[in-house]
NUZAKOL-357721 format. One record per atom (N, C-alpha, C): residue number from 1; residue in three letters; chain; x, y, z. Coordinates in steps of 0.001 Angstrom, whole numbers, plus 524288, in hexadecimal, padded with zeros to 5 digits. Layout:
# residues N
{site NUM, ala, A, {X, Y, Z}}
...
This chain:
# residues 152
{site 1, unk, A, {B0373, 451B3, B88B9}}
{site 1, unk, A, {B015E, 45365, B841B}}
{site 1, unk, A, {B04DC, 451BF, B7F7B}}
{site 2, unk, A, {B02D1, 44FF2, B7B76}}
{site 2, unk, A, {B05AC, 44DE1, B76F9}}
{site 2, unk, A, {B0642, 4520A, B72CD}}
{site 3, unk, A, {B0B17, 45337, B714F}}
{site 3, unk, A, {B0BE5, 456EB, B6CEE}}
{site 3, unk, A, {B0B6B, 4547B, B67B8}}
{site 4, unk, A, {B0766, 45645, B64A7}}
{site 4, unk, A, {B068E, 453EB, B5FA3}}
{site 4, unk, A, {B0953, 45762, B5BC9}}
{site 5, unk, A, {B0D17, 454D7, B588C}}
{site 5, unk, A, {B0FF5, 4583D, B5523}}
{site 5, unk, A, {B0E51, 456B9, B4F0D}}
{site 6, unk, A, {B0B33, 4528F, B4E5B}}
{site 6, unk, A, {B0964, 45174, B48DE}}
{site 6, unk, A, {B046F, 44E3E, B4982}}
{site 7, unk, A, {B00B6, 44F3A, B463A}}
{site 7, unk, A, {AFBDD, 44BD8, B4655}}
{site 7, unk, A, {AF9E3, 44B9F, B4088}}
{site 8, unk, A, {AF87E, 44738, B3EDB}}
{site 8, unk, A, {AF631, 445FC, B39A1}}
{site 8, unk, A, {AF1CE, 44233, B3A9B}}
{site 9, unk, A, {AECFD, 44427, B3992}}
{site 9, unk, A, {AE83E, 44165, B3A45}}
{site 9, unk, A, {AE87C, 43C62, B36A2}}
{site 10, unk, A, {AE698, 4381C, B387A}}
{site 10, unk, A, {AE6A6, 43336, B3537}}
{site 10, unk, A, {AE223, 4333D, B31BF}}
{site 11, unk, A, {ADE1F, 4367E, B3236}}
{site 11, unk, A, {AD969, 43685, B2EA6}}
{site 11, unk, A, {AD6EC, 43C28, B2F91}}
{site 12, unk, A, {AD3E9, 43D50, B2BA9}}
{site 12, unk, A, {AD12C, 44298, B2B97}}
{site 12, unk, A, {ACB44, 441D1, B2C42}}
{site 13, unk, A, {AC8C2, 445AB, B2EB0}}
{site 13, unk, A, {AC319, 4456D, B2EFD}}
{site 13, unk, A, {AC09D, 447B6, B2A03}}
{site 14, unk, A, {AC3BB, 4492F, B2665}}
{site 14, unk, A, {AC1A8, 44B9D, B2185}}
{site 14, unk, A, {ABDCA, 4482F, B1E81}}
{site 15, unk, A, {ABF0C, 44324, B1DA9}}
{site 15, unk, A, {ABB95, 43F49, B1A9A}}
{site 15, unk, A, {AB66E, 43F56, B1D56}}
{site 16, unk, A, {AB64B, 43F34, B22A2}}
{site 16, unk, A, {AB120, 43ECC, B2593}}
{site 16, unk, A, {AAE17, 44436, B2474}}
{site 17, unk, A, {AB08C, 44897, B24CE}}
{site 17, unk, A, {AAE1E, 44D27, B2435}}
{site 17, unk, A, {AABD0, 44D77, B1EA2}}
{site 18, unk, A, {AAEDA, 44C1C, B1AE9}}
{site 18, unk, A, {AACCB, 44C71, B1546}}
{site 18, unk, A, {AA845, 448B9, B1488}}
{site 19, unk, A, {AA8A4, 44404, B169E}}
{site 19, unk, A, {AA485, 44032, B162B}}
{site 19, unk, A, {A9F88, 4423D, B1908}}
{site 20, unk, A, {A9FE6, 4449D, B1D7A}}
{site 20, unk, A, {A9B07, 446F0, B1FF7}}
{site 20, unk, A, {A98F1, 44B2D, B1D52}}
{site 21, unk, A, {A9C02, 44E92, B1AE0}}
{site 21, unk, A, {A9A3A, 452F6, B17BA}}
{site 21, unk, A, {A9727, 4510A, B1314}}
{site 22, unk, A, {A9925, 44CCC, B1087}}
{site 22, unk, A, {A96B1, 44AD4, B0BD1}}
{site 22, unk, A, {A917A, 4483F, B0D53}}
{site 23, unk, A, {A916A, 4453A, B11D4}}
{site 23, unk, A, {A8CA5, 442B8, B139B}}
{site 23, unk, A, {A8861, 4471D, B14FE}}
{site 24, unk, A, {A8A96, 44B64, B1787}}
{site 24, unk, A, {A86B3, 44FAD, B183E}}
{site 24, unk, A, {A8466, 451E5, B13D0}}
{site 25, unk, A, {A87CD, 45260, B0FA3}}
{site 25, unk, A, {A8563, 45453, B0ACE}}
{site 25, unk, A, {A813A, 45055, B0846}}
{site 26, unk, A, {A828D, 44B50, B08B0}}
{site 26, unk, A, {A7EFD, 447AE, B0688}}
{site 26, unk, A, {A79B4, 447DC, B09D3}}
{site 27, unk, A, {A7A2B, 44829, B0EAC}}
{site 27, unk, A, {A753E, 44898, B120A}}
{site 27, unk, A, {A722A, 44D65, B107C}}
{site 28, unk, A, {A74D3, 451F8, B0F99}}
{site 28, unk, A, {A7270, 456A3, B0E2C}}
{site 28, unk, A, {A6FCE, 455A9, B090B}}
{site 29, unk, A, {A7249, 45376, B0558}}
{site 29, unk, A, {A6F89, 45256, B007F}}
{site 29, unk, A, {A6AEB, 44EBB, B00D1}}
{site 30, unk, A, {A6B55, 44B01, B0428}}
{site 30, unk, A, {A66D4, 44751, B054E}}
{site 30, unk, A, {A6255, 44A4B, B0738}}
{site 31, unk, A, {A635A, 44E14, B0AB9}}
{site 31, unk, A, {A5EEC, 45120, B0D1F}}
{site 31, unk, A, {A5CB2, 4552C, B095A}}
{site 32, unk, A, {A6024, 4577D, B0648}}
{site 32, unk, A, {A5E57, 45BA6, B0293}}
{site 32, unk, A, {A5B7E, 4596F, AFDD1}}
{site 33, unk, A, {A5D8A, 4555D, AFB91}}
{site 33, unk, A, {A5B2A, 4535D, AF698}}
{site 33, unk, A, {A5610, 4506E, AF7A2}}
{site 34, unk, A, {A52AC, 4503F, AF3C6}}
{site 34, unk, A, {A4D72, 44DDE, AF4A8}}
{site 34, unk, A, {A4E1E, 4480F, AF559}}
{site 35, unk, A, {A4A5A, 445C7, AF7D5}}
{site 35, unk, A, {A4A61, 4403A, AF8B8}}
{site 35, unk, A, {A4AEF, 43F49, AFE9C}}
{site 36, unk, A, {A4ABB, 43A4F, B0030}}
{site 36, unk, A, {A4ACB, 4394C, B05C1}}
{site 36, unk, A, {A504C, 43A5B, B081A}}
{site 37, unk, A, {A4FA3, 43C8C, B0CDD}}
{site 37, unk, A, {A5493, 43D5B, B1008}}
{site 37, unk, A, {A5688, 43854, B12E4}}
{site 38, unk, A, {A5B88, 4380E, B1354}}
{site 38, unk, A, {A5D67, 43357, B15ED}}
{site 38, unk, A, {A60BB, 434B5, B1AE0}}
{site 39, unk, A, {A5E8A, 43805, B1DAD}}
{site 39, unk, A, {A60E6, 43A20, B2273}}
{site 39, unk, A, {A6281, 435F8, B2652}}
{site 40, unk, A, {A5F21, 43234, B270B}}
{site 40, unk, A, {A6056, 42DE5, B2AA2}}
{site 40, unk, A, {A64BE, 42A80, B28D5}}
{site 41, unk, A, {A64CB, 42982, B2409}}
{site 41, unk, A, {A6962, 42691, B21BD}}
{site 41, unk, A, {A6E62, 429B3, B225B}}
{site 42, unk, A, {A6E53, 42E99, B2152}}
{site 42, unk, A, {A7321, 431E0, B21A7}}
{site 42, unk, A, {A74A7, 4323C, B2780}}
{site 43, unk, A, {A7132, 43237, B2B3F}}
{site 43, unk, A, {A72B7, 4328A, B30FF}}
{site 43, unk, A, {A751F, 42D88, B3258}}
{site 44, unk, A, {A7438, 4292B, B2F6D}}
{site 44, unk, A, {A76EB, 4243E, B308C}}
{site 44, unk, A, {A7C13, 4239B, B2DC6}}
{site 45, unk, A, {A7BF4, 425C2, B2929}}
{site 45, unk, A, {A80F4, 424FB, B25BC}}
{site 45, unk, A, {A8575, 428C5, B2780}}
{site 46, unk, A, {A8410, 42D9D, B287C}}
{site 46, unk, A, {A8827, 43178, B295F}}
{site 46, unk, A, {A8B5E, 4302F, B2E40}}
{site 47, unk, A, {A8901, 42ED8, B32C8}}
{site 47, unk, A, {A8C8D, 42D67, B3761}}
{site 47, unk, A, {A8FFC, 42810, B362F}}
{site 48, unk, A, {A8D8A, 42476, B332B}}
{site 48, unk, A, {A9064, 41FEC, B3188}}
{site 48, unk, A, {A953E, 42135, B2E75}}
{site 49, unk, A, {A9497, 42472, B2A3A}}
{site 49, unk, A, {A98F7, 42621, B26EA}}
{site 49, unk, A, {A9CEE, 42920, B2A40}}
{site 50, unk, A, {A9B14, 42CBD, B2D41}}
{site 50, unk, A, {A9E6C, 42FCA, B3086}}
{site 50, unk, A, {AA1D4, 42CDE, B3460}}
{site 51, unk, A, {A9F26, 428A6, B3682}}
{site 51, unk, A, {AA1D1, 4254E, B3A01}}
{site 51, unk, A, {AA627, 421E3, B3799}}
{site 52, unk, A, {AA514, 41FD8, B32F1}}
{site 52, unk, A, {AA8D8, 41D18, B3055}}
{site 52, unk, A, {AADB2, 4206F, B2EBB}}
{site 53, unk, A, {AACCB, 42597, B2CF8}}
{site 53, unk, A, {AB0C7, 428F0, B2BBD}}
{site 53, unk, A, {AB3E1, 42A94, B30A4}}
{site 54, unk, A, {AB156, 42BAF, B34BE}}
{site 54, unk, A, {AB3E5, 42D0B, B39A4}}
{site 54, unk, A, {AB723, 428EA, B3BA9}}
{site 55, unk, A, {AB582, 42424, B3B43}}
{site 55, unk, A, {AB8B7, 41F83, B3D25}}
{site 55, unk, A, {ABD9B, 41F3F, B3A42}}
{site 56, unk, A, {ABD33, 41FF6, B34CA}}
{site 56, unk, A, {AC1F3, 41FEF, B3161}}
{site 56, unk, A, {AC5B2, 42452, B32C1}}
{site 57, unk, A, {AC3CF, 428FA, B33EF}}
{site 57, unk, A, {AC70E, 42D03, B3533}}
{site 57, unk, A, {AC9C2, 42C2E, B3A90}}
{site 58, unk, A, {AC6BA, 42A93, B3E48}}
{site 58, unk, A, {AC928, 42988, B43BE}}
{site 58, unk, A, {ACD35, 42550, B433D}}
{site 59, unk, A, {ACBBD, 4213D, B4012}}
{site 59, unk, A, {ACFDB, 41D0A, B3FBD}}
{site 59, unk, A, {AD4DE, 41F03, B3CF5}}
{site 60, unk, A, {AD48A, 4224E, B38CD}}
{site 60, unk, A, {AD8E5, 424AC, B3647}}
{site 60, unk, A, {ADBDA, 42813, B3A35}}
{site 61, unk, A, {AD981, 42B08, B3D25}}
{site 61, unk, A, {ADC23, 42E7B, B40E0}}
{site 61, unk, A, {ADED0, 42B31, B4524}}
{site 62, unk, A, {ADC92, 42730, B469F}}
{site 62, unk, A, {ADF5C, 42424, B4ADF}}
{site 62, unk, A, {AE3FF, 4211D, B48C3}}
{site 63, unk, A, {AE37C, 41F24, B4410}}
{site 63, unk, A, {AE7AF, 41BEA, B4221}}
{site 63, unk, A, {AEC1D, 41E82, B3F66}}
{site 64, unk, A, {AEAC1, 4228A, B3C75}}
{site 64, unk, A, {AEECB, 42536, B3913}}
{site 64, unk, A, {AF083, 42B26, B3AD0}}
{site 65, unk, A, {AEE5F, 42CFF, B3F28}}
{site 65, unk, A, {AF068, 43256, B40C8}}
{site 65, unk, A, {AF624, 4322E, B4254}}
{site 66, unk, A, {AF90D, 435BA, B40D4}}
{site 66, unk, A, {AFE79, 43629, B41E1}}
{site 66, unk, A, {AFF6F, 43A9C, B45AD}}
{site 67, unk, A, {B0210, 439CB, B49EF}}
{site 67, unk, A, {B037B, 43DD2, B4DB1}}
{site 67, unk, A, {B090D, 43D6C, B4F9A}}
{site 68, unk, A, {B0AF1, 441F2, B5089}}
{site 68, unk, A, {B1045, 44222, B5363}}
{site 68, unk, A, {B0F70, 44549, B57F7}}
{site 69, unk, A, {B10CD, 44336, B5CBE}}
{site 69, unk, A, {B1073, 44667, B6134}}
{site 69, unk, A, {B162A, 44661, B636F}}
{site 70, unk, A, {B1629, 447B3, B6854}}
{site 70, unk, A, {B1BA1, 44889, B6A90}}
{site 70, unk, A, {B1F03, 44386, B6B2F}}
{site 71, unk, A, {B1C54, 43F4B, B6B6C}}
{site 71, unk, A, {B1FA2, 43A2E, B6C08}}
{site 71, unk, A, {B1F91, 43646, B67D0}}
{site 72, unk, A, {B1B12, 436B6, B645F}}
{site 72, unk, A, {B1A6D, 4323A, B60BB}}
{site 72, unk, A, {B17BF, 43441, B5BC1}}
{site 73, unk, A, {B1850, 430DB, B580D}}
{site 73, unk, A, {B157F, 430C0, B52E0}}
{site 73, unk, A, {B10F8, 42D10, B535A}}
{site 74, unk, A, {B0C40, 42EA1, B5262}}
{site 74, unk, A, {B07B5, 42AE7, B52F3}}
{site 74, unk, A, {B04CC, 42AD6, B4D9B}}
{site 75, unk, A, {B03D8, 425EC, B4BC0}}
{site 75, unk, A, {B006D, 424EC, B474F}}
{site 75, unk, A, {AFC3E, 4215E, B491C}}
{site 76, unk, A, {AF77A, 42370, B49B6}}
{site 76, unk, A, {AF372, 4202A, B4BB1}}
{site 76, unk, A, {AF4D0, 41E3E, B5168}}
{site 77, unk, A, {AF50C, 41953, B51F8}}
{site 77, unk, A, {AF654, 41705, B5706}}
{site 77, unk, A, {AFC1F, 4162D, B57D2}}
{site 78, unk, A, {AFF33, 4162B, B537C}}
{site 78, unk, A, {B04A3, 41548, B53E5}}
{site 78, unk, A, {B0792, 419F2, B5591}}
{site 79, unk, A, {B0B83, 41918, B58D6}}
{site 79, unk, A, {B0E8B, 41D29, B5B2F}}
{site 79, unk, A, {B14A6, 41BEA, B5A14}}
{site 80, unk, A, {B177F, 41FF3, B5894}}
{site 80, unk, A, {B1D1E, 41F04, B57D8}}
{site 80, unk, A, {B1F92, 4239F, B5ACE}}
{site 81, unk, A, {B22EB, 4222D, B5E90}}
{site 81, unk, A, {B25DD, 4264F, B614A}}
{site 81, unk, A, {B293B, 42945, B5DD0}}
{site 82, unk, A, {B291D, 42E6D, B5E8E}}
{site 82, unk, A, {B2CAF, 431B9, B5B2A}}
{site 82, unk, A, {B325E, 4305A, B5BEC}}
{site 83, unk, A, {B33AE, 42EA2, B60A7}}
{site 83, unk, A, {B38E2, 42D3C, B6183}}
{site 83, unk, A, {B3ADF, 42872, B5E88}}
{site 84, unk, A, {B3717, 42594, B5C71}}
{site 84, unk, A, {B384C, 4210C, B594D}}
{site 84, unk, A, {B38B9, 42246, B5339}}
{site 85, unk, A, {B381A, 426E1, B51E8}}
{site 85, unk, A, {B3825, 4283B, B4BFE}}
{site 85, unk, A, {B3DA7, 42A1A, B4AF2}}
{site 86, unk, A, {B3FDE, 42826, B46A4}}
{site 86, unk, A, {B44D8, 429DF, B44CC}}
{site 86, unk, A, {B4457, 42F17, B422F}}
{site 87, unk, A, {B45EF, 43355, B44DB}}
{site 87, unk, A, {B4588, 438DC, B42CB}}
{site 87, unk, A, {B4951, 439A4, B3E40}}
{site 88, unk, A, {B4DD2, 436F4, B3E16}}
{site 88, unk, A, {B514E, 4371E, B39A5}}
{site 88, unk, A, {B4F15, 4357B, B348C}}
{site 89, unk, A, {B4BD6, 431A0, B34EC}}
{site 89, unk, A, {B4987, 42F97, B2FFC}}
{site 89, unk, A, {B45D0, 4339B, B2E07}}
{site 90, unk, A, {B42A8, 43649, B318E}}
{site 90, unk, A, {B3EC9, 43A21, B2FCD}}
{site 90, unk, A, {B41D5, 43EE3, B2DA5}}
{site 91, unk, A, {B45D2, 4405E, B300D}}
{site 91, unk, A, {B491D, 444A5, B2E19}}
{site 91, unk, A, {B4B6A, 4433E, B28B8}}
{site 92, unk, A, {B4D4B, 43EA5, B2809}}
{site 92, unk, A, {B4F86, 43D2F, B229A}}
{site 92, unk, A, {B4B49, 43D56, B1E88}}
{site 93, unk, A, {B4665, 43BE3, B205F}}
{site 93, unk, A, {B4240, 43C64, B1C78}}
{site 93, unk, A, {B4130, 4421E, B1AFA}}
{site 94, unk, A, {B419A, 44573, B1E7D}}
{site 94, unk, A, {B4083, 44B0E, B1E01}}
{site 94, unk, A, {B448C, 44D31, B1A4E}}
{site 95, unk, A, {B495D, 44B2A, B1A9B}}
{site 95, unk, A, {B4DD7, 44D2E, B177E}}
{site 95, unk, A, {B4DB9, 44AE0, B11F2}}
{site 96, unk, A, {B49E2, 44742, B10C5}}
{site 96, unk, A, {B4951, 44513, B0B9B}}
{site 96, unk, A, {B4D8D, 44075, B0B0F}}
{site 97, unk, A, {B4FE8, 43F12, B0F1B}}
{site 97, unk, A, {B537B, 43AA4, B0EA3}}
{site 97, unk, A, {B505D, 43598, B0D75}}
{site 98, unk, A, {B52A8, 431FE, B0A78}}
{site 98, unk, A, {B504D, 42CF9, B094C}}
{site 98, unk, A, {B517E, 4291C, B0E45}}
{site 99, unk, A, {B4D92, 42923, B1223}}
{site 99, unk, A, {B4DCF, 4264D, B16BD}}
{site 99, unk, A, {B4B11, 4213D, B1617}}
{site 100, unk, A, {B48B2, 42067, B11C8}}
{site 100, unk, A, {B45BA, 41BE0, B10D0}}
{site 100, unk, A, {B4057, 41BCA, B12F0}}
{site 101, unk, A, {B3CFB, 41809, B1191}}
{site 101, unk, A, {B37C9, 417A0, B13DB}}
{site 101, unk, A, {B377A, 414E3, B1864}}
{site 102, unk, A, {B33CB, 411A3, B18D1}}
{site 102, unk, A, {B32B5, 40E4A, B1D35}}
{site 102, unk, A, {B33CB, 4087E, B1B85}}
{site 103, unk, A, {B3443, 4058E, B1F74}}
{site 103, unk, A, {B34A5, 3FFBD, B1E93}}
{site 103, unk, A, {B300B, 3FD59, B1CA4}}
{site 104, unk, A, {B303C, 3F925, B19CD}}
{site 104, unk, A, {B2B58, 3F6A2, B17E9}}
{site 104, unk, A, {B28CD, 3F472, B1CF5}}
{site 105, unk, A, {B23E2, 3F54D, B1D35}}
{site 105, unk, A, {B20D3, 3F362, B2194}}
{site 105, unk, A, {B20F6, 3F701, B2651}}
{site 106, unk, A, {B22E7, 3FB96, B25D0}}
{site 106, unk, A, {B238A, 3FF47, B2A2A}}
{site 106, unk, A, {B1DF8, 4007C, B2C7F}}
{site 107, unk, A, {B1DFA, 40124, B3167}}
{site 107, unk, A, {B18F8, 4021E, B3471}}
{site 107, unk, A, {B16A1, 40716, B329A}}
{site 108, unk, A, {B11F6, 40749, B31F1}}
{site 108, unk, A, {B0EDA, 40C24, B3113}}
{site 108, unk, A, {B0C49, 40DF4, B3650}}
{site 109, unk, A, {B0DCE, 4124B, B384C}}
{site 109, unk, A, {B0C01, 4142E, B3D91}}
{site 109, unk, A, {B05E6, 414DF, B3CBA}}
{site 110, unk, A, {B032C, 41350, B40A6}}
{site 110, unk, A, {AFD66, 413D3, B403D}}
{site 110, unk, A, {AFACA, 40E67, B3F08}}
{site 111, unk, A, {AFE52, 40AD3, B3D24}}
{site 111, unk, A, {AFC23, 4059D, B3BD7}}
{site 111, unk, A, {AFB2C, 40541, B35F6}}
{site 112, unk, A, {AF94C, 400F4, B3445}}
{site 112, unk, A, {AF82F, 3FFEC, B2EDC}}
{site 112, unk, A, {AFCB7, 3FD95, B2C00}}
{site 113, unk, A, {AFBD1, 3FBB2, B2796}}
{site 113, unk, A, {AFFD3, 3F8FA, B2459}}
{site 113, unk, A, {B02AE, 3FD00, B212A}}
{site 114, unk, A, {B0036, 4013F, B1FDB}}
{site 114, unk, A, {B02C5, 40541, B1C39}}
{site 114, unk, A, {B0088, 40A77, B1DD4}}
{site 115, unk, A, {B02FE, 40E88, B1B50}}
{site 115, unk, A, {B0185, 413E4, B1C1F}}
{site 115, unk, A, {AFBC6, 4149D, B19C0}}
{site 116, unk, A, {AF83A, 416E1, B1CB8}}
{site 116, unk, A, {AF306, 4176B, B1ABC}}
{site 116, unk, A, {AF2B6, 41B18, B15B9}}
{site 117, unk, A, {AEE92, 41A9A, B12EC}}
{site 117, unk, A, {AEDC5, 41DD6, B0E14}}
{site 117, unk, A, {AED8E, 42368, B0F98}}
{site 118, unk, A, {AF00D, 426C1, B0CBC}}
{site 118, unk, A, {AEFF3, 42C49, B0D5E}}
{site 118, unk, A, {AF434, 42E40, B113D}}
{site 119, unk, A, {AF787, 42A96, B129A}}
{site 119, unk, A, {AFBD4, 42C11, B1612}}
{site 119, unk, A, {B011F, 42A64, B13F1}}
{site 120, unk, A, {B054E, 42C83, B15A3}}
{site 120, unk, A, {B0A4B, 42B5E, B13FC}}
{site 120, unk, A, {B0D07, 42912, B18CF}}
{site 121, unk, A, {B10B7, 42559, B181A}}
{site 121, unk, A, {B13AB, 42339, B1C97}}
{site 121, unk, A, {B18CB, 42643, B1D76}}
{site 122, unk, A, {B1972, 42901, B219F}}
{site 122, unk, A, {B1E59, 42B94, B2302}}
{site 122, unk, A, {B21C5, 42759, B2548}}
{site 123, unk, A, {B25ED, 42647, B22CF}}
{site 123, unk, A, {B29A2, 421EE, B24D4}}
{site 123, unk, A, {B2CB6, 42459, B29C6}}
{site 124, unk, A, {B2C69, 42199, B2DE5}}
{site 124, unk, A, {B2F4E, 422C5, B32B1}}
{site 124, unk, A, {B3381, 41E51, B3409}}
{site 125, unk, A, {B37A0, 41FDF, B364D}}
{site 125, unk, A, {B3B23, 41B96, B383B}}
{site 125, unk, A, {B3B91, 41C98, B3DB7}}
{site 126, unk, A, {B3AFB, 417EF, B40C0}}
{site 126, unk, A, {B3BA9, 41882, B4638}}
{site 126, unk, A, {B4131, 417FF, B47C0}}
{site 127, unk, A, {B426D, 41970, B4C87}}
{site 127, unk, A, {B47B0, 41924, B4E3A}}
{site 127, unk, A, {B4A25, 413F3, B4E8A}}
{site 128, unk, A, {B46CD, 40FD7, B4E95}}
{site 128, unk, A, {B484E, 40A6F, B4EA1}}
{site 128, unk, A, {B496D, 4084C, B48DE}}
{site 129, unk, A, {B489F, 40BC5, B450A}}
{site 129, unk, A, {B4988, 40A4F, B3F85}}
{site 129, unk, A, {B44A1, 40894, B3C98}}
{site 130, unk, A, {B4080, 40734, B3F7D}}
{site 130, unk, A, {B3BE9, 4058F, B3CE5}}
{site 130, unk, A, {B3929, 40A07, B39FF}}
{site 131, unk, A, {B3671, 4093E, B35E7}}
{site 131, unk, A, {B33B2, 40D22, B3302}}
{site 131, unk, A, {B2DA9, 40C4F, B3397}}
{site 132, unk, A, {B2B08, 41082, B32D0}}
{site 132, unk, A, {B254B, 410AA, B32E5}}
{site 132, unk, A, {B2318, 41508, B2F78}}
{site 133, unk, A, {B1DF2, 41482, B2E3F}}
{site 133, unk, A, {B1B84, 4187D, B2B7A}}
{site 133, unk, A, {B174F, 41B84, B2EBA}}
{site 134, unk, A, {B16F9, 42060, B2DF5}}
{site 134, unk, A, {B133C, 423AB, B30C8}}
{site 134, unk, A, {B0F14, 42582, B2C4D}}
{site 135, unk, A, {B0A76, 4237D, B2C52}}
{site 135, unk, A, {B06A5, 4255A, B28A0}}
{site 135, unk, A, {B0516, 42B1B, B295A}}
{site 136, unk, A, {B05DF, 42E67, B2591}}
{site 136, unk, A, {B046B, 433E5, B2634}}
{site 136, unk, A, {B02E4, 4367A, B20FC}}
{site 137, unk, A, {AFFBF, 43A64, B2127}}
{site 137, unk, A, {AFDEE, 43D0B, B1C79}}
{site 137, unk, A, {B0211, 4414B, B1AE6}}
{site 138, unk, A, {B0586, 442A0, B1ECD}}
{site 138, unk, A, {B0925, 44701, B1DA9}}
{site 138, unk, A, {B0E5F, 44523, B1FFA}}
{site 139, unk, A, {B1198, 441DF, B1D36}}
{site 139, unk, A, {B1676, 43FBC, B1F95}}
{site 139, unk, A, {B1A9D, 443F6, B2094}}
{site 140, unk, A, {B1AC0, 44814, B1DB2}}
{site 140, unk, A, {B1E87, 44C3E, B1E87}}
{site 140, unk, A, {B1DC1, 44F44, B235C}}
{site 141, unk, A, {B183D, 4508B, B243E}}
{site 141, unk, A, {B1730, 4532E, B2962}}
{site 141, unk, A, {B1838, 44FC1, B2E4B}}
{site 142, unk, A, {B1721, 44AB2, B2DAB}}
{site 142, unk, A, {B1808, 44759, B31F7}}
{site 142, unk, A, {B1DE7, 4469E, B32DA}}
{site 143, unk, A, {B20CE, 44621, B2E96}}
{site 143, unk, A, {B26A9, 445AE, B2F7E}}
{site 143, unk, A, {B28B3, 44A6A, B31F9}}
{site 144, unk, A, {B273E, 44F0C, B3015}}
{site 144, unk, A, {B28F2, 45443, B32C7}}
{site 144, unk, A, {B2794, 454B0, B3850}}
{site 145, unk, A, {B225A, 452A8, B399A}}
{site 145, unk, A, {B20ED, 45340, B3F28}}
{site 145, unk, A, {B23D8, 44F2B, B425E}}
{site 146, unk, A, {B2520, 44A3F, B4034}}
{site 146, unk, A, {B2872, 446D3, B430F}}
{site 146, unk, A, {B2DE2, 448C2, B43EB}}
{site 147, unk, A, {B3062, 44B43, B3FF2}}
{site 147, unk, A, {B3577, 44D68, B409A}}
{site 147, unk, A, {B356B, 451B0, B449B}}
{site 148, unk, A, {B3164, 454FC, B447F}}
{site 148, unk, A, {B315B, 45962, B4869}}
{site 148, unk, A, {B30BA, 456F2, B4DD8}}
{site 149, unk, A, {B2DBD, 45300, B4EA1}}
{site 149, unk, A, {B2CE0, 45100, B5388}}
{site 149, unk, A, {B3182, 44DBA, B5584}}
{site 150, unk, A, {B3467, 44B41, B51EF}}
{site 150, unk, A, {B3922, 44864, B533E}}
{site 150, unk, A, {B3DC5, 44C1C, B5488}}
{site 151, unk, A, {B3DB9, 45094, B523F}}
{site 151, unk, A, {B4214, 45436, B5336}}
{site 151, unk, A, {B4178, 456EA, B5898}}
{site 152, unk, A, {B3CE8, 456BF, B5ACB}}
{site 152, unk, A, {B3C62, 45989, B6013}}
{site 152, unk, A, {B3E2A, 4565A, B64C7}}
């Protein structure tokens, strides 16, 4: 059994829920207001819209979810062993020391050329000296969770 100590979803189902609620309101208005009803058109459009939104959410969750378990840090399909993370660098960041950012062209865990919109890159240094970025919505919580896991 894997011990999960941190999880950050890569995408939310909220946009799909809001869109479906708005579409339900529009369908209700279509039925209530005078004029022809377009029920068959709505039966075709709603699943199509829901499917597109659901695919986007599933893709976001697969690619950008951040997890820390007992052995590694995982962002999407990328895994980094916790033993390969320089804990001293993280502790120095916590103390407010100027430890520098990341190297130009540092790898973004999870893939991609840059940190996705709506996320911040938490700079990590590996024990071999290479640096990388972990895309997260809450870098301070992730840093604390990593430090707690590395101290055990």
